[in-house]
N, C-alpha and C positions, 0 to 999 in steps of 0.2 A: 421605336417598333411603329410601323403605319401600313394602313391596307387604301388601295387604290380605289375609288370606287368612282365609279362615270369620269373619273379625271379629276375629282376631288381628291387628298392624301386625306385620312382619315389618322388622329395621332391617337396613339391607345395608350402607352408610356408616355410617363414621368421624362422632363426634357434631361439629357444627362444621366439618361439610362442606357447600361449596356446590354448587348446581349452577343450570345457563342452560339452558334447551331451547328448539328450535325456532327459532322468528323471533327471540325476544329475544338466544340468542345468537349470532346470526347479525348482526345487528345492532348488539348489543357489539364484535363484530372489528372490523367495518367502521368505525364507530365509529374504532376504538383506532389501526386503517389510515391511516383518511386523516387523525387528528390529525398525527401523525408527517408524513406526506406535506407537510399544512400549514405543518407547520415548518419544514421544509427548502425549500417554494417560493419565497419570497420570496429565496433566495443565486442564483437559478437565474441565466445568462447572465453577458455583460459588467459590464451593470449591476446584476447583484444584490446585495443587501447583507450583511452581516457578523453573526456572533453572538458574544457573548461569553458563555462558560461559567464558571462559578465553581462548583468542587468541594468537598467538604464540609471538607479542610483551607484553602480558600480563594485555593486558583491558580488563576490565570485563563488561558484559550484564548480568543485573538478569531480564528475563521477564518469562511470561507465553505462549506469542503467539506464535501458532504454528512457524505463516510463519519466524518468527524472529528467532526462534529455530533455524530452517532446513536452513535458510542462513546462521549463523553462525555455522553451524555444518561440519569441514571438512570433507566431505563422498568422498567416493574414489569410493564406489560400482555403476555401473549405474544402476541397478537398483534402486537401492534405490536415485538416482539422479531425478531419473521418480518421487518417490514420493515427494520431493524437488518441482519438477514444479510441480505438481499439487496445493502444499500450496501457490505456487507464483502466479499461476492465479488465485487461488480463490480470494488473496489477493488482485490483482491489477484489478477485475472482481465486488466484493462487499466489500471486506476489511473486513468481519468477516466470520467464522465459518472453517476457513482453519485445526486447528485442528480434526473439525470431518469429512471434507473430508481425510483426510493420515488417520483416526483412523477407516471411513467406507470403504478404499483401501484394509489397513491392514487385515480387518474381510472378506472381501470378498475372498483375496487369502487365506486366511486362510479357508473358507470354500468349495474354491475350491479343497484347496490339498486333503480334504477326497473323493470328485469326483474323482481327478486323478485317488486318491490308491485303488476305486472302478472301474479300467479300463473306466470312463466316458473320453471320448477324447477331448483335449483341446476346439480343436472348436466348438464343443457340447455346451460343460460351458461360451464359450465366446457369440455364441450368443444367449445363453436365458439370459445371463446375462444383452444383451442390450437389448430382448425382456421386461423381468423385470425392467430395466431403461425408455424405454419409458412407461410403462405402470403405473408408480411411479410417473413423471412427470404428468401424468393425473390423477391420486390419489390426490397429493399434490394440485392441481389447484382446486378440487373439493373441498378440506379442507381448501383453503386461505379467506380469511376476506377482503372485500373491506376496505380501510381507506382515507381519503378527506386529502390530503397535509397543508387542514386549520385547522387539528385537533392536534393541538400541544400537548395534554395531550398525547397522543396514540404517538407522534413521540417523544415523550422524555422518553415514557417508551421502544420502541425501542434502543433508545442510552442507557438509562442501561443495559439493556441485554446486548449491547455488553460489558459494562463496568464491567459487574459485573463479579467476580474472578480477576479483574485485580488488579495491586496496586494501581490502581486512585479508588477503590471503595468507599471508606469513604467519599469521593469530588464526589460523581456521582451525586446529585440534584443540584450543582454549574455548574458543568462541561454541564449536559445533557442539560439544561436549555437554556447556553452558543453556546452548540451544535446547538440546533433546534433556536433558533434565529439567526446564523450563517448560515444555510443553506435556512432557507426562504428570506432571506436578498437575498441571491445572486440568489433565481432560477430566471429563465426567465419566460416572460410573455407563454408560452406555455410550461412550467413544466419540461425544462431540468436542469440541473443543473451541474456544473464542479464544484470542489472542488478545482483548482488549482485558484479561487479567493477567497480562506480564505486563508490568509497570517500568518500562522504560525511563530511564532520569542519564544526563549526559552532564559531565562534569569537566571542563579542560583543564588538564593538568595533569601530573604523572605520566606515565606507559598508557598504551593499551594495552599490556600485559598487568596492569592493575587493576583489571574490568572485572567487576565481581557480580555472581549471582548470589541475592540474598533470600532464604527463603521465608518470606516474609513480603513485608510493605517496608519504601523508602520514601518518604515525605519530602520534599521542598520546604521546612518549616520548621519554626525550632520554639524552644518553651515560651507561653504565655506570659511566665515571668521567671525573672533571675533566680528569685529566692525556691525555687521549685528543683529537685533532685536531677541530675543530671543522667542520672543511668538507675534504672528499674529493674531488679533481676525478679522471675517469676510473676512478671507482670498480670495482674488482675484488669480488663482493659473496659472501658467503658466508652461506648460510640451513643454520643447526642446529640439528636437534629432538632435540639431547641437552645434560643440562649439563656443565656446565665446570666442576669441583668434584669432589674425591673424594668416590670413589668407598666408598658403606659396604655392606659383607656383607650377601650377600641372607640366611644363618641368621645365625640367635642365634651369636654368640660372644664371648665374653670374652677380654682381655687381664691379665695379672697383669704388672704393673707393682712393681718392690720397689726400684726404685736411679733418683735425679732423671737420669743421665745416659742411663737408658733410655725416660725421657720425649721428653726430648730428640732423642733419637733417634727416638721413633715420630712426632714433630712436624715433625723435619728430612723423613723418609721421605714422609708426608702430601702436605707441600708438594712434593718431589718429585715426587709424583706428577702434581700438580697441574699444577706446570713444566712438565712431559712432554706434558700435557695441549695447554696455551700452545703449546708449540714444534711441535704436529704443524699447527693450527692457524694460525702465523706461516708454516711450510712449506708451505702451502698456494699462497701466496702472494696470498692473501685482503689487503683492506686496507678494508674493511669486510666488520662479522658482524652478523648477525641471530638471537639467539637463542630459542628458542622455551619454555627452560628458566633455570635460572637460571648466573650466570656468578661466581666463588670471587674475593676480593677478591685472595689473591696470583696468581691467573690477569688479574684486572683490570689490578693491575700491569704484568706481560710483556707483556700485547696492547697496553697504552698505550705502553710502552717500544719497540715494535715500530712505535708509526705507526700503529696497528687502531683505527678507528672501532666499537666495541659499542652493540647495543643486548639486553637481555634483555630475557623476560618479552612475548616480542610472542604476540596471539592468534594462534589460527592458521589462521581467515578471513583476520588481515593476512598470515601467512608465505604461504597458496597464493597471495595477488593479489600479494605484491612477488613469487615465481616469476614469475606469466605477465609481470607487467610488463619483468622484468629479466632473463626465461630460464635462470634460474638452479632447480637441482636441490633439490629438497630433503634433507639427507643424514639420516638418521638413526643413525648412528653417527661419532665422531671420526677410528676409527680408519679408516673406508670415505671420506675426504672425498681428492678428486684437483681438478687443476685443471680436470677438464672441467664438474665441477660449479658453478665458479663462475659467478654471472651478471654483468651489467656495468649501469655508468649513466655519462653523461655529469659527473653532480652531484650526492654524498652530503652534504646537512648538514643542521648544527642552527641551528634559526632559531626567533624569540622571535612568536609573533602574542599580541596583548592577554596581553604581560606573562608568557606561557606556554611551556616550550619543545616545540618539536615539530620534527621529523626528516622531511626532506621527500627522495627519492630520486628526483633530475626527469634529462630531456634522456635517457630511455629512448630505443632504438635503435627496436625496433617494439613500444611498451607496449600487452598485453591486459588491462591492470588502469591506472585512470588516479583520478586521486583530485579529490573539487570542496570548495574551503574558504570556507563562506558567510560573511558578514563581515554584520554589522548592528550598529546602535545599540542594540537590547536582545533579552532573548531572545524576546518575542512576536515582536519583526518577525525573528527568526533562526528561527522553527518555524514562519512563516507561508511563508518564502520556501522552505523544505523541503518542505515539503505539495505548494508548488506546484513546486518539481523533480521532486521524486517522481512526481506528473502528467504532468508533461513527457519526462521519461523512459522512464515507460513507456509513453505513448503512441507515442512516437518506436521504441521496440523495437519495439511491434507492430506498424505500418507497416513499417518494416525486416523483420519475420518474415512477413507476410501479402501486402503491396505493392498494399494496394487502401487506399483514401480516401473517404468521399461527404462531400458538402458539408454545412455544418452551419446554426446560423442556423433551424433548423424545419424545411428545407427536404425531407429526408428524409421527417419524419413527417407533412408535409401529404402529399407524393406518397403516401403508405403511409394517409393519411386517404381520399384518393378511389380511390384502386385496390381497397381495402380493401371500399369501397360498391358500385363497380360486380362486384366478386367476388362480394358481397352477395347481388347482384339474381339471381346464377345457381343459388342455393342454393334446396332447397324446403325447409320446415316451420319449426320453430322456431330453428333454428342461426340462421335467417338475421339472424334479430332480436339473437342475440349477437354475430355479425363487424359488425354496423350499429353495434351498442356498442363494441365494439372499434375502430373505425373513428373512433366519436366521440371517444372517448379520447385517441388520436394527437394533438387539436388543442390538448391544453394544452398541451406543449411552445412553440409559436409564440405560443398564451396569454399564458403567464407569462413569456417573454421581452418581448413590449410593456406587459403588467402591469408589469413590476421597469424599464421604462425611463421608464415614466409616459404610455406611450402608450393610445389607444382601442382596446382589445383586439378588438373586436368589426370596429372599418375596419380594422385591418391584418389580421385573419385572411379577412377575404371581399376584401380587396388581391391579399394571398399567392397565395391560390386560385384566382382570376383568372387569376393570372402561370403557376401548374400548368395552368389547365386551358387557358391558350393554347397550352400546348406548353412552358414554362420549368421544364424539372423541376428544375433548379439553385438556382432561387429564392429566399431566404430575408428574414429581415426583419433590416435594417441599422440597428441601432439608437439609432445618431448620428443617421443621418440621417432614419430617422422612416419608410423604405417597403424595401418589397421589391428588393435587388438580386441579381446573378448570383454567388452564395457562393463560388465555383469562381474567377471574377476577383477576387473580392474578398480572394482567400486566407482564408477562413475555412472549414475544412476540419478534421474527424476520421476517424479509422481506423474502418472496415467494421465491427471487431468491437465497437466501444464502442458502436454502435448495437445489432448483432443479440444483444451480451450483454444489456444494460437491456432488449431488451424481452423474449427468454426470461427472464428471471430474473423480471422484471412478472410476465408474463404468469401463470411458475407457483407464482408466490406470493401469485394473485388467488386461482387455482382453490383453493389448496389452501385459504388463510382460505373462499372459499364455500362450502367441501363440508364445512363444521365445523357439525353439528346440535345439539352439545352439548356445552357445556363443563362441567368436574365440578373442582372444586380445594378439595385438602385443607385445614384448619385446620393453620396455620403451627405451632402446639404443639399435637398430639397429646397426651392423658393418656396417662402411661405404662400398660402391658398394668398391669391388676391394682391399678392404684392408684383413688383414689379420684377420683370422676366430679366436674368442675368445680361451684363451689359446696358443696362439703362433700358430707353424708350428704342422701339423699331424706328427705323426710318420713317420717314411720312406721318406717323405719330405726329401731333402739340401742331402742326405747321397749317394755321387758318387765313 
């Protein structure tokens, strides 16, 4: 970048910096964003295809989860990275609808491109898009249906819709029942749900049908000592956040030992101290102990003799979930242990899963933390099941929190398209063109669903639109029957927040990309200050 001043160019940007301006910058950014949307578009819907992603190490991921695909793709272009951010936000907020959000953003930019070519200013398009997004949220609210958190049949349908089209679809009946039971178990009285309290463990081996829900906790740990019992019924559980070992002095200290018997006395004293700690644990009445820190070999011996099953070095998050599952209190000092701190579980046992030992804490009275052990024939299958479960857990928890759903299958998008066109006709000025473009962009979802199912997208779009114009607002595309049907009756339902979040994120990203008219990118490795410019000395330098 240089400025001409009296015939003398003034260099402002460092050598090697590239700059795109105006229409060229906009076209570049829109093309990059559309390319990302096109990459994931074929994964949309129950008949969407999967992608195989291979990283630089040769590791393979096979999935049709939009967020996972975009996370794994090594994307360089800054506008394309903004599309990845949409998917990430959607995944973090609601867990599902990541592909829809990216596809809508890509279509909004495609529609905007046509307006830009008609000399509509990007700011006008941005304002129109923001107006249309606000109106869309109001329309979606009017389309929503209230759901009670106790309506497990409807919650299962929400989970089924999230799992449809993923590798886990063949097992959706088993998984959806599990998901709904897990979420309803950990729901707080005020309706809040934190899926961190659902502990998901993966074990290769067996079939997906062997996936189990345990009403309690599963730890990828084993007993501290083989002499300890493998099974404890009617467990009284102590959760300890203190080391059961010899306490080292807080300050630096030296002990001078001159005779062998002094050393023996010192060691005996150390063992006696550890024995005392073990006795306090035994005296509490606990027969199972989970310790966040270490357990000394001597202490293990005494605990094993007392018939206590002890597990050491348990993660902090697992300790908190154990407290929720068993009703135990986390104790930070061995001296502070009391019988009232103990939790209960019907059964604690060490079991083998795929040749590896795990500790299960089950038959808890009112567990506020539960575990799911995913089984499957290979890592790729288990990973895809885990992604499907995460989506299902997220959408069910969102419905339990918000208590609102909308029909799926492209029904809300078709209704948005029709109502936004009517809304556009009430507006004056150029904003009307942008709102109409936003309305046209909504059609991309039913169109992509039809394309991915091998149906004629124009015929399907016309059929769905005709159903909506006749007043059937919940009609969407049944990709199996190849015709519009009532999605609420068919049980194809999604949380309201999946739609509102997708449209809000897509509109924000599209507007942000449209407003960029100058892209200045620095060179990868600029020459160091005061160093020689690339290519050695300029001609004429050094000639004396």
